C-alpha positions in Angstrom: -23.7 7.5 50.9 -20.7 6.8 53.2 -22.9 7.7 56.2 -25.6 5.3 55.1 -23.0 2.5 54.8 -21.8 3.2 58.3 -25.4 3.2 59.6 -26.1 -0.1 57.7 -23.0 -1.7 59.2 -23.9 -0.5 62.7 -27.4 -1.9 62.3 -26.0 -5.1 61.0 -23.5 -5.3 63.8 -26.2 -4.6 66.3 -28.4 -7.2 64.7 -25.6 -9.7 64.8 -24.9 -8.9 68.4 -28.6 -9.3 69.3 -28.7 -12.6 67.3 -25.5 -13.8 68.9 -26.8 -12.9 72.4 -30.1 -14.6 71.6 -28.2 -17.6 70.4 -26.0 -17.8 73.4 -29.0 -17.2 75.7 -30.9 -20.0 74.0 -27.9 -22.3 74.6 -27.5 -21.1 78.2 -31.2 -21.7 79.2 -31.0 -25.2 77.7 -32.6 -24.6 74.3 -30.3 -27.1 72.9 -30.3 -29.5 75.8 -29.5 -29.0 79.4 -26.1 -27.7 80.6 -24.6 -29.1 83.8 -24.8 -26.5 86.6 -22.0 -25.3 88.8 -23.3 -27.7 91.5 -23.1 -30.6 89.0 -19.5 -29.6 88.0 -18.4 -29.4 91.6 -18.9 -33.2 92.1 -17.5 -34.6 88.8 -17.2 -38.3 89.2 -15.6 -40.2 86.3 -15.6 -43.9 85.8 -12.2 -45.3 86.8 -10.7 -48.7 86.2 -10.1 -50.9 89.3 -6.4 -52.1 89.3 -5.3 -55.6 90.3 -1.8 -55.8 91.9 0.4 -58.8 92.7 1.7 -59.2 96.3 4.9 -57.5 95.1 3.1 -54.6 93.6 3.2 -55.5 89.9 0.1 -54.5 87.9 -1.6 -57.7 86.8 -4.6 -56.2 85.1 -7.7 -54.0 85.3 -11.5 -54.2 85.4 -13.3 -51.3 83.8 -16.1 -49.8 81.7 -13.5 -47.2 80.6 -9.8 -47.9 80.8 -8.8 -45.0 83.1 -6.6 -44.7 86.1 -6.6 -41.3 87.8 -3.5 -39.6 89.2 -3.1 -36.6 91.5 -1.4 -33.3 90.3 1.7 -34.1 92.4 2.2 -37.4 90.5 2.3 -35.6 87.1 5.8 -34.4 86.2 6.2 -30.7 85.6 7.5 -31.3 82.0 4.3 -33.0 81.0 2.2 -30.1 82.2 4.5 -27.7 80.4 4.3 -29.8 77.2 0.5 -29.7 77.4 0.3 -26.0 78.0 2.9 -25.2 75.3 1.1 -27.3 72.7 -2.6 -27.0 73.5 -3.2 -23.7 75.3 -0.2 -21.4 75.7 -2.2 -18.7 77.4 -3.8 -21.2 79.8 -2.7 -19.4 83.0 -3.9 -16.0 81.6 -7.6 -16.7 80.7 -10.7 -17.6 82.6 -11.5 -20.6 80.5 -12.2 -18.8 77.1 -9.7 -17.5 74.7 -12.0 -14.7 73.4 -10.1 -13.8 70.3 -9.9 -17.4 69.1 -13.6 -18.0 70.1 -14.7 -15.0 68.1 -12.7 -16.2 65.1 -14.4 -19.7 65.3 -17.9 -18.1 65.6 -17.3 -15.9 62.5 -16.1 -18.8 60.5 -18.9 -21.1 61.5 -21.9 -18.8 61.7 -21.1 -16.1 59.2 -19.0 -17.9 56.7 -20.7 -21.3 57.2 -17.5 -23.3 57.6 -18.7 -26.2 59.8 -15.2 -27.7 59.9 -13.7 -24.7 61.4 -11.9 -25.6 64.6 -9.2 -24.3 66.9 -9.6 -21.8 69.6 -10.5 -24.3 72.3 -8.7 -23.8 75.6 -7.8 -26.7 77.9 -10.9 -25.9 79.9 -13.1 -26.2 76.9 -11.5 -29.4 75.8 -12.1 -30.8 79.3 -15.8 -29.8 78.9 -15.9 -31.7 75.6 -14.2 -34.8 77.1 -16.5 -34.8 80.1 -19.8 -34.2 78.4 -19.2 -35.1 74.8 -20.6 -33.3 71.7 -24.1 -33.8 70.3 -25.5 -33.5 66.8 -27.6 -30.3 66.1 -27.4 -30.5 62.3 -25.7 -27.4 60.7 -25.7 -25.7 64.1 -23.7 -28.6 65.7 -20.4 -26.8 65.8 -21.5 -23.4 67.2 -23.9 -24.9 69.7 -21.3 -27.3 71.0 -18.5 -24.7 71.0 -20.9 -22.3 72.9 -21.8 -25.0 75.4 -18.1 -25.8 76.0 -17.3 -22.1 76.5 -20.0 -21.8 79.1 -18.9 -25.0 80.9 -15.2 -23.9 80.6 -16.0 -20.6 82.4 -18.0 -22.4 85.1 -15.2 -24.9 85.6 -12.6 -22.1 86.0 -14.7 -20.6 88.7 -15.0 -23.9 90.6 -11.5 -25.3 90.1 -8.0 -23.8 90.2 -5.6 -24.2 87.3 -3.9 -27.3 88.8 -7.3 -29.0 89.2 -8.1 -28.3 85.6 -4.9 -29.7 84.3 -5.3 -32.8 86.5 -8.9 -33.4 85.4 -7.9 -32.9 81.7 -5.0 -35.3 81.8 -7.1 -37.9 83.6 -9.9 -37.6 81.1 -8.4 -37.2 77.6 -8.4 -40.2 75.3 -5.1 -41.7 74.0 -6.5 -44.2 71.5 -7.0 -48.0 71.8 -9.7 -47.4 74.4 -7.2 -45.8 76.8 -8.2 -42.8 78.9 -5.9 -40.6 80.9 -2.1 -40.0 81.0 -1.4 -42.7 83.6 -3.0 -45.5 81.6 -1.4 -44.2 78.5 2.1 -44.3 80.2 1.3 -47.9 81.2 0.2 -48.9 77.8 2.9 -47.4 75.6 5.9 -47.3 78.0 5.0 -49.9 80.7 5.7 -47.1 83.2 3.9 -44.9 85.7 3.5 -41.3 84.5 5.7 -40.0 87.3 8.7 -41.9 85.7 8.3 -40.7 82.1 11.2 -38.7 80.6 10.8 -35.4 78.8 10.8 -37.2 75.4 8.3 -39.8 76.4 6.0 -37.2 77.9 6.2 -35.3 74.6 5.2 -38.4 72.7 2.0 -38.8 74.7 1.1 -35.1 74.6 1.7 -35.2 70.9 -0.9 -37.9 70.5 -3.6 -35.5 71.7 -3.8 -33.9 68.2 -4.8 -37.3 66.6 -4.4 -40.3 68.9 -4.5 -42.9 66.1 -2.4 -41.1 63.5 0.3 -40.3 66.2 0.1 -43.8 67.9 3.8 -44.6 68.7 3.3 -48.3 68.2 1.4 -48.2 64.9 3.0 -45.1 63.4 6.4 -44.5 65.0 7.5 -42.1 62.2 4.4 -39.9 62.7 4.8 -40.0 66.5 8.5 -39.0 66.3 7.8 -36.0 64.1 4.9 -34.9 66.3 7.1 -35.4 69.5 9.7 -33.0 68.1 7.0 -30.4 67.3 5.9 -30.6 71.0 9.5 -30.2 72.2 9.9 -27.2 69.9 6.8 -25.6 71.4 8.2 -26.2 74.9 11.4 -24.5 73.8 9.5 -21.5 72.4 7.6 -21.1 75.6 10.9 -21.2 77.6 9.8 -24.3 79.4 12.9 -26.2 78.4 16.5 -25.2 77.7 18.2 -25.5 74.3 20.3 -28.3 75.6 17.3 -30.3 76.9 15.6 -29.7 73.6 18.6 -31.0 71.6 19.0 -34.1 73.7 15.3 -35.0 73.8 14.7 -34.4 70.0 17.7 -36.6 69.1 16.5 -39.4 71.4 15.3 -42.5 69.4 11.6 -43.3 69.8 11.5 -46.4 72.0 8.2 -47.8 73.3 7.7 -50.6 75.8 4.1 -51.5 74.8 2.0 -53.7 77.1 -1.7 -54.3 76.4 -2.9 -56.4 79.4 -6.3 -56.7 77.7 -5.0 -58.5 74.6 -1.9 -60.2 75.8 -2.3 -60.9 79.5 -0.5 -64.0 80.7 -2.5 -63.8 83.9 -5.9 -64.0 82.3 -7.0 -67.1 84.2 -6.0 -65.5 87.5 -7.8 -62.3 86.7 -11.0 -64.1 86.0 -10.7 -65.8 89.4 -10.0 -62.4 91.1 -13.0 -60.8 89.4 -15.2 -63.6 90.8 -13.7 -63.3 94.3 -13.8 -59.5 94.3 -17.5 -59.4 93.3 -18.3 -61.9 96.1 -16.5 -59.7 98.6 -18.0 -56.4 97.4 -21.5 -57.8 97.5 -21.2 -57.8 101.2 -19.7 -54.3 101.5 -21.3 -50.9 100.9 -20.2 -47.3 100.5 -20.7 -44.7 103.3 -23.8 -43.5 101.4 -25.2 -47.1 101.4 -24.7 -47.7 97.6 -23.0 -50.7 96.2 -19.3 -50.7 95.1 -19.1 -51.2 91.3 -15.9 -53.1 90.3 -15.6 -51.7 86.9 -16.0 -48.0 87.6 -15.0 -47.2 91.2 -11.2 -47.3 90.7 -10.7 -49.9 93.4 -7.2 -51.1 94.4 -7.2 -54.9 94.6 -4.1 -56.3 96.2 -3.7 -60.1 95.6 -1.6 -62.9 96.8 0.1 -63.7 93.6 3.9 -63.4 93.6 5.0 -62.0 90.2 8.4 -63.6 90.3 7.1 -67.1 91.0 4.3 -66.6 88.5 6.6 -65.5 85.7 8.9 -68.4 86.4 5.9 -70.8 86.2 4.7 -69.2 82.9 8.2 -69.5 81.4 8.8 -73.1 82.7 5.4 -74.2 81.3 6.2 -72.6 77.9 9.7 -74.1 77.5 8.6 -77.5 78.7 5.5 -77.8 76.6 7.2 -76.8 73.4 9.4 -79.8 73.9 6.5 -82.1 74.7 4.6 -80.9 71.7 7.3 -82.1 69.3 6.8 -85.7 70.4 3.0 -85.2 70.5 3.0 -83.9 66.9 4.7 -87.0 65.7 2.4 -89.3 67.9 -0.7 -87.6 66.7 0.0 -88.9 63.1 -0.4 -92.4 64.7 -3.4 -91.9 66.9 -5.6 -89.5 64.8 -6.7 -92.5 62.7 -8.2 -94.3 65.6 -12.0 -94.6 65.3 -12.6 -92.9 68.7 -10.4 -89.9 67.9 -11.9 -89.6 64.4 -15.3 -89.4 66.1 -14.0 -86.5 68.4 -12.7 -84.6 65.3 -16.0 -85.0 63.6 -17.8 -83.9 66.8 -15.6 -80.7 67.1 -16.2 -79.9 63.4 -20.0 -80.2 63.8 -19.9 -77.8 66.7 -18.3 -75.0 64.7 -20.4 -72.0 63.4 -19.2 -72.7 59.9 -20.6 -76.3 59.9 -23.9 -75.1 61.4 -24.2 -72.4 58.8 -23.6 -74.8 56.0 -26.1 -77.2 57.3 -28.7 -74.5 57.6 -28.0 -73.7 53.9 -28.6 -77.4 53.2 -25.3 -77.8 51.3 -24.4 -81.3 50.3 -21.9 -83.4 52.3 -19.0 -83.1 49.8 -19.4 -79.4 49.6 -19.3 -79.1 53.4 -16.2 -81.3 53.6 -14.4 -79.3 50.9 -15.1 -76.1 52.8 -13.7 -77.6 56.0 -10.5 -78.5 54.1 -10.2 -75.1 52.4 -7.1 -73.3 53.7 -7.4 -69.7 54.9 -5.4 -67.3 57.1 -6.3 -68.0 60.7 -4.9 -66.6 63.9 -4.0 -69.7 66.0 -2.1 -70.1 69.3 1.1 -72.0 69.0 3.4 -70.3 71.5 4.2 -67.7 68.9 0.6 -66.4 68.1 0.8 -66.1 64.4 -1.4 -66.0 61.3 -1.2 -69.4 59.5 -2.7 -70.6 56.3 -4.7 -73.4 57.7 -8.0 -75.1 57.2 -10.8 -75.4 59.7 -10.2 -79.1 60.0 -6.4 -78.5 60.5 -7.3 -76.0 63.2 -9.4 -78.6 65.0 -6.4 -81.1 64.8 -4.1 -78.3 66.0 -6.0 -77.7 69.2 -6.9 -81.4 69.9 -3.3 -82.5 69.8 -2.1 -79.4 71.8 -0.4 -80.3 75.1 -1.7 -78.0 77.8 -0.6 -77.5 81.4 -1.8 -76.0 84.7 0.3 -74.8 87.6 -1.0 -74.0 91.0 1.0 -73.0 94.1 0.4 -71.5 97.5 2.0 -70.6 100.8 1.1 -73.3 103.3 1.4 -71.1 106.3 -1.2 -68.7 105.2 -3.1 -70.2 102.2 -2.0 -67.3 99.9 -2.2 -68.5 96.3 1.1 -67.4 94.8 1.2 -69.2 91.4 -1.8 -69.6 89.2 -1.5 -70.7 85.6 -4.8 -72.1 84.3 -3.7 -73.1 80.8 -1.7 -72.2 77.8 -3.6 -69.0 76.8 -6.7 -67.4 78.3 -7.4 -65.5 75.1 -7.5 -68.6 72.9 -8.3 -71.4 75.4 -10.2 -69.8 78.3 -11.2 -73.1 80.0 -9.5 -73.1 83.4 -7.5 -76.3 83.8 -6.8 -75.6 87.5 -10.5 -76.0 88.3 -11.3 -78.6 85.7 -11.5 -82.2 86.9 -9.5 -85.2 85.5 -8.6 -88.6 86.8 -6.3 -88.2 89.8 -4.2 -91.2 89.0 -1.4 -92.0 91.4 -1.7 -88.7 93.2 -4.6 -90.4 95.0 -2.5 -93.3 96.4 -1.3 -91.3 99.5 -4.9 -91.1 100.6 -5.3 -94.8 100.4 -2.2 -95.3 102.7 -3.4 -92.5 105.0 -6.6 -94.4 105.5 -4.6 -97.6 106.1 -2.5 -95.9 108.8 -5.6 -94.4 110.4 -7.0 -98.0 110.6 -4.1 -99.6 112.2 -1.8 -100.7 109.4 1.9 -100.1 110.1 4.3 -98.6 107.5 6.5 -101.7 107.5 3.7 -104.3 107.3 4.3 -106.3 104.1 1.8 -105.9 101.3 1.3 -108.6 98.7 2.4 -107.7 95.2 1.1 -110.8 93.4 -1.2 -110.2 90.4 -4.8 -111.1 91.0 -7.9 -111.3 88.9 -11.0 -109.8 90.6 -13.8 -112.1 89.4 -16.4 -109.9 91.2 -15.3 -106.9 89.1 -15.6 -108.3 85.6 -12.4 -110.3 85.9 -10.4 -107.1 86.3 -6.7 -107.8 86.4 -4.6 -104.8 87.3 -0.9 -104.6 86.8 2.0 -102.5 88.1 3.2 -99.8 85.9 6.4 -101.8 85.1 4.5 -105.1 84.8 6.6 -106.6 87.7 4.8 -108.9 90.1 5.4 -111.1 93.1 7.0 -110.6 96.5 5.9 -108.0 99.1 6.3 -104.3 99.4 6.4 -102.2 102.5 4.3 -99.0 102.6 7.5 -96.9 102.0 8.4 -98.9 99.0 4.9 -99.2 97.5 4.4 -95.4 97.7 7.9 -94.4 96.6 7.8 -96.7 93.5 4.0 -96.1 93.0 3.1 -99.7 92.9 -0.4 -100.4 91.8 -1.0 -104.0 93.1 0.0 -103.3 96.7 -2.2 -100.1 96.6 -5.2 -102.1 95.5 -4.5 -104.8 98.2 -4.3 -102.0 100.8 -7.7 -100.6 99.5 -9.3 -104.0 99.8 -8.1 -104.3 103.4 -9.1 -100.8 104.4 -12.5 -100.8 102.7 -14.2 -98.1 100.7 -16.1 -96.6 103.8 -12.9 -96.0 105.7 -11.2 -94.5 102.6 -14.3 -92.2 102.1 -14.0 -91.1 105.7 -10.3 -90.2 105.3 -10.7 -88.3 102.0 -13.7 -86.4 103.5 -11.4 -85.2 106.4 -8.8 -84.1 103.8 -11.4 -82.0 102.0 -12.2 -84.3 99.1 -15.9 -84.8 99.8 -16.8 -86.4 96.4 -18.4 -89.8 96.8 -16.0 -92.6 95.9 -17.1 -95.6 93.8 -16.8 -98.8 95.7 -14.4 -100.3 93.2 -10.7 -101.4 93.5 -9.9 -99.0 90.6 -10.7 -96.1 93.0 -7.4 -96.9 94.8 -5.5 -96.1 91.5 -7.1 -92.6 91.2 -10.1 -93.4 88.9 -12.0 -90.5 90.6 -11.9 -87.1 88.9 -10.6 -84.1 90.9 -9.3 -80.7 90.1 -5.7 -79.6 90.6 -6.9 -77.0 93.1 -8.7 -79.6 95.2 -5.8 -82.1 95.1 -3.2 -79.5 96.1 -5.5 -78.4 99.0 -5.9 -82.1 100.1 -2.1 -82.5 100.3 -1.7 -79.5 102.6 -2.4 -81.6 105.8 0.7 -83.7 104.9 2.7 -80.5 105.1 1.1 -78.9 108.1 0.3 -82.1 110.1 -3.1 -80.4 110.7 -6.2 -79.5 108.8 -6.3 -78.6 105.0 -5.2 -75.1 104.4 -7.9 -72.9 102.9 -6.5 -70.9 99.9 -7.2 -67.2 99.4 -6.6 -64.8 96.6 -7.2 -61.2 97.7 -5.3 -59.7 100.5 -7.2 -56.4 100.5 -9.5 -54.1 98.5 -9.2 -50.3 98.9 -11.1 -47.4 97.4 -9.5 -45.0 94.9 -8.7 -42.7 97.9 -7.1 -45.5 99.9 -10.0 -46.3 102.2 -9.8 -49.9 103.3 -12.9 -51.8 102.2 -11.8 -55.4 102.9 -8.8 -57.1 104.5 -8.3 -60.9 104.5 -8.0 -62.4 108.0 -6.0 -65.6 108.3 -7.6 -68.2 110.6 -4.9 -69.6 112.9 -6.8 -71.4 115.6 -8.2 -75.0 115.4 -11.5 -75.9 116.8 -10.7 -78.6 119.3 -14.4 -79.6 119.6 -14.1 -81.2 116.1 -11.2 -83.5 116.6 -13.1 -86.4 115.0 -12.9 -84.5 111.7 -9.0 -84.5 111.8 -6.5 -87.0 110.6 -4.2 -87.8 113.5 -0.9 -85.9 113.7 1.0 -89.1 113.9 -0.5 -90.4 110.7 0.2 -87.0 108.9 3.8 -87.0 110.0 4.2 -90.5 108.8 2.7 -89.6 105.4 5.0 -86.5 105.3 8.0 -88.8 105.9 6.8 -91.3 103.3 6.2 -88.7 100.7 9.6 -87.2 101.3 10.9 -90.7 100.4 9.2 -90.4 97.1 11.4 -87.5 96.3 14.5 -88.8 97.9 14.5 -92.3 96.3 11.2 -92.8 94.4 9.4 -91.7 91.3 10.0 -88.0 92.0 13.7 -88.3 92.6 14.4 -86.1 89.5 13.4 -83.1 91.6 16.8 -83.6 93.5 18.9 -85.3 90.9 18.2 -83.1 87.9 16.7 -79.9 89.4 18.8 -79.7 92.5 16.1 -78.2 94.7 17.2 -76.6 98.0 16.1 -78.3 101.2 13.9 -81.3 101.6 10.8 -81.7 99.6 8.0 -84.3 99.5 5.7 -85.1 96.7 3.9 -87.5 94.5 3.8 -88.1 90.7 0.7 -89.4 88.9 0.0 -90.8 85.5 -3.5 -92.0 84.5 -4.2 -94.9 82.2 -2.6 -94.6 78.7 -0.9 -91.3 79.7 -4.0 -89.2 79.5 -3.2 -87.2 82.6 0.2 -86.4 84.1 0.4 -84.9 87.6 2.9 -83.8 90.1 2.5 -82.4 93.6 5.4 -81.2 95.7 5.6 -79.5 99.1 7.8 -78.5 102.0 6.7 -76.9 105.2 6.2 -73.5 103.6 5.2 -74.0 100.1 3.2 -76.4 97.9 3.0 -76.6 94.1 0.9 -78.8 91.8 1.1 -79.3 88.0 -1.1 -81.1 85.5 -0.3 -81.8 81.9 -2.5 -83.4 79.2 -4.7 -82.8 76.2 -8.2 -81.5 75.8 -9.9 -84.9 75.9 -8.7 -87.8 78.1 -9.0 -90.2 75.2 -6.2 -88.2 73.5 -3.2 -89.4 75.5 0.4 -88.1 75.5 3.1 -90.0 73.8 4.1 -93.0 75.8 7.8 -92.0 76.1 7.0 -88.6 77.5 3.6 -89.0 79.2 4.6 -90.1 82.7 4.1 -87.7 85.6 7.8 -87.6 86.4 8.5 -86.6 82.7 5.5 -84.5 81.7 4.5 -82.7 84.9 7.4 -82.8 87.3 9.8 -80.7 85.2 7.6 -77.6 85.3 7.4 -77.6 89.1 11.1 -78.5 89.2 12.1 -75.5 87.2 10.0 -73.1 89.3 11.1 -74.2 92.8 14.8 -74.7 91.9 15.3 -71.1 90.8 16.9 -68.4 92.9 14.7 -65.3 93.1 15.3 -61.6 94.0 12.7 -61.9 96.7 14.7 -63.4 99.6 11.5 -64.4 101.4 10.6 -66.6 98.4 14.0 -68.3 98.4 13.6 -68.9 102.2 10.2 -70.4 101.6 11.5 -72.7 98.8 14.3 -74.0 101.0 12.3 -74.4 104.2 12.4 -78.2 104.3 10.6 -79.9 107.2 10.9 -79.7 111.0 12.9 -82.6 112.6 11.0 -85.8 112.4 9.9 -87.7 115.5 12.3 -90.6 116.1 9.4 -92.9 116.5 8.2 -92.0 113.0 11.6 -92.6 111.5 11.9 -96.0 113.2 8.4 -97.1 112.2 9.3 -96.5 108.6 12.7 -98.0 108.7 12.3 -101.1 106.5 13.3 -102.3 103.0 11.1 -101.3 100.1 10.7 -104.9 98.9 11.2 -108.5 99.9 10.9 -111.7 97.9 8.3 -114.2 99.0 9.6 -117.2 100.9 9.1 -120.9 100.0 6.0 -121.4 102.2 4.4 -118.3 100.9 5.1 -119.6 97.4 3.3 -122.8 98.1 0.3 -121.0 99.5 0.3 -118.7 96.6 0.5 -121.6 94.1 -2.4 -123.3 95.9 -4.5 -120.1 95.6 -3.7 -119.7 92.0 -4.7 -123.2 91.1 -7.8 -122.8 93.0 -9.1 -119.4 92.1 -7.3 -118.2 89.0 -6.9 -119.2 85.3 -3.6 -120.6 84.3 -0.9 -118.1 83.3 0.6 -118.2 79.9 4.0 -119.8 79.7 6.7 -117.3 80.5 4.5 -114.8 82.2 5.8 -115.3 85.7 8.9 -113.3 86.3 11.9 -114.5 88.3 13.4 -112.9 91.4 16.0 -110.8 89.6 13.5 -109.7 86.9 11.1 -108.5 89.6 13.7 -106.8 91.6 15.7 -105.1 88.9 13.2 -105.0 86.1 11.9 -101.7 84.5 11.1 -99.1 87.3 7.8 -97.3 87.6 7.9 -93.9 86.1 4.8 -92.9 88.0 
């Protein structure tokens, strides 16, 4: 009987071995789908994120299909590799990819005992195979088939790669939750650090996540992560990878993360979108050595940009601090203007554009039901500089964003054209419309172009310009006024520009003519066709902040407009240079007719310096105490809809815009002028002292010494009163051509001279 049992068991074992061999053979020959060959495994190519760096090597963001950044073996600290081996595969350096005892245990449990949930026994090489090629569903045979495939692949991997390569491939492949792949990206996400700088405790946290990357997520579940970290440290101690002392110190260390998710909370979102567009344009003209196209989201490119992180962060902070102040006055003012018919119409238009409204209309709900639903309060995630859930209705949400004061900041190095500051709005995640490239009325930032045209056509800086109010019958009796409602007398060009006077600017435009002005702005890079209307002189034309800043660069360089650029270089993951920006330094002398004369540009530089020294932008010096000489111009469109400020020296130029979503929604009168709403942001940025000495040098560059002829040509009073003879002629003209003024409208000499100053 005993002999029969032995024979039965032998036959059963033999049958089992045959079946097992048959099963493995079936898997091996592709009966359950093809298995990558050794040749395929030798050229493993994983999708890798392209990384965007600032000029000072800060990571700004990534472009990817999978969020992975690969590192070499030499960049991975020894303690992380030891933590991995101690926790996941303690016999890693002893086997050839398969832990046979553990593998047999799993096969018995899954095939003989039918336990499909049986796990364990996977070596690092098998886990790598799983990460690279993923598991497939084969019904009740899924686990044994997948485990067998992984064992075969692990063995092949071990014959192709050495142990260091296996570890490196594994740590670059393994998922860490939140769509993060690889140890380097995990270090950046959870500790804002490169993997090479992680401590023993931090490394143990990340290795601990491999067991269950959500449950042991240190941000979401710090208690779980802490306990798991200490398990990893204990495993390292058991394997003699760390000393008792190191274990004690690391296990008692508090769990501190420095979480940074550049996908969800990236302050440089507007800039990254610009970089993505520019990078794709560049890569469309470049090919790999094999003739194939570079793919931005998977080739692990290194994109070095022009952005200076110190300046950018200063601009982001200045914008936030200043807009929070402006918003307080705007919130109060909104209570007054929201009842205006035109604004009520915008609110209605915004509501009718929502998905909720369109759904209700499709359901044919009655008007009152729709209105009630719009007013129903619910928890909504809104942007208000704190990003919080608020109990707020859909209509309240519309009000919230319509009254929101937004800002854009744009700055570049004048010598090279490198864009160093780029803040396209308040929040790219909530408000993705880029305010640097959007167009709004240029307002008084356009006035320097009018005076440039006048200088080019023979007018002298100290020629007197009439400041008397006129009614333009041929333009629907348009009667423009100065910002401060003053009138009479005469302004010189230095005075009219410094005080941003409207009437002298219109008078200059009439004398220059639209054609000559168009020719001038074309040369400055503003090629949009101008309307042949006097209001054009006051900046009625729409331009973007980007184009206005570029048009101001000739005033700084006394030459052609400076072409901005954003990307310094693009390299492959291995460091091969794909693209390098080349700065154009030479001027084509054959196109001199396309230039504004150097004499005119130096004069404008001097006059715009006067705007900062003693004009509407004087707060730049008096309040913000900027270093060196600066020139610039403020701008405020009608009814405070748009506030602008552009400032420059010989090295750096910065422009700011402040306003609301729609031009019809204007800022509060007391806080909407360019010198109050827009100038402070630029003032805070350029008055700071930075760690980067080159930045400080650039911000204090001032201007080269002015030509004595230029200084003398501009050496005149800002304003003079009209003399008796001029008054008689003026009175004759008024009686002849204009309707009579209301009693008391005419201001006296002292009122005109010392009345309310222009804030523009």
